[in-house]
C-alpha positions as CSV (number, residue, x, y, z in Angstrom):
1,R,9.7,14.9,10.5
2,F,11.0,11.3,10.5
3,I,7.8,9.7,12.0
4,E,5.6,11.4,9.5
5,K,7.9,10.3,6.7
6,R,7.8,6.7,7.9
7,A,4.1,6.8,8.2
8,G,3.8,7.9,4.6
9,L,6.0,5.0,3.5
10,V,3.9,2.5,5.4
11,Q,0.7,4.0,4.0
12,R,2.1,3.7,0.4
13,F,3.2,0.1,1.1
14,F,-0.3,-0.8,2.3
15,S,-2.0,0.9,-0.6
16,Q,0.3,-0.9,-3.1
17,R,-0.5,-4.2,-1.4
18,D,-4.3,-3.5,-1.6
19,Q,-3.9,-2.6,-5.2
20,K,-2.2,-6.0,-5.9
21,R,-4.9,-7.8,-4.0
22,E,-7.6,-6.1,-6.0
23,G,-5.8,-7.0,-9.2
24,L,-5.7,-10.7,-8.1
25,V,-9.4,-10.6,-7.4
26,L,-10.1,-9.0,-10.7
27,S,-8.0,-11.6,-12.6
28,S,-9.5,-14.6,-10.9
């Protein structure tokens, strides 16, 4: 279903953003 698909994309976007933030914290 479309809504579930969009929810998956949003979840993936947030998880990638969190990973980037964790990477910045580790590098600093």
